C-alpha positions, 0 to 999 in steps of 0.5 A: 600760480596763474591758470593759463586756461582761465579767462582774463580778469574782468576789466572795470575802468577806474580813475582817481584824481585830486582837486583842491577847493578854490575861492571861486568854488565856494559861497561867502561861508567858504562852503562849496556850491552844489553845482561845483560838484558837477564840475568835479565830476566832469573832470573825472568823467573826462579822464574816465572817457580816455580809459574807455577809448574816447580821447578828446581829440578823437571825439572832436575829429569824429564828432561822436560824443558821450552825452549826459542823459541823467545825473543823480547826486547825493550830498553827504558832507560839505566841502570847504575852502582849501579842502584837498579832495579826491574823486573816484570814478568808474564804469558802473554798467553798460547796455546797448545804447547807454552806460552808467558811470559812478563817482565818489568825492572824498576828503582824505584828511578825515576820511569823509565821503563828501558826495556820491553821484551816478550819470547815465550817458549815451553816445551821440553823433553830432551835429545830427544828434543821432544816438549811436550804439556803444563800441562793438568791443564793449559787449565783451570787454564789459560783459560783467557790467551788463545788468541781468535780463529780467524775464517779461511776464506773459499775458496769461500768467 
């Protein structure tokens, strides 16, 4: 039985989306080009943004966009022509002005982990390119995703 006085479970937005490796994704050996993984991640990140309340039409209207500041990617196994892949994406951490999303690309047919990636994003107002604070409700919605504060050492210590 659920305790009605307990706080609601922490929300961590997650998405899952399938992709198929096409001819244009591969080199002459039928292996996926490394840059293609970033396109796969872009698809997943766009779907994740929708869950975060950043719908494409709303962003175009407000001219406020999440912009990639940093990308880290580790290639673990090659994907090949015709592979059916699944991209998992989730909101990993939230700060005041930036947030991190994480991704895994896998091949369900054999359980292979193909690639992992993290991206740091900032919300930017265009066309001025002005950084914006993240939406006010994120502080509470994603409090469980804020990194712990590290105490600064004093000069006398």
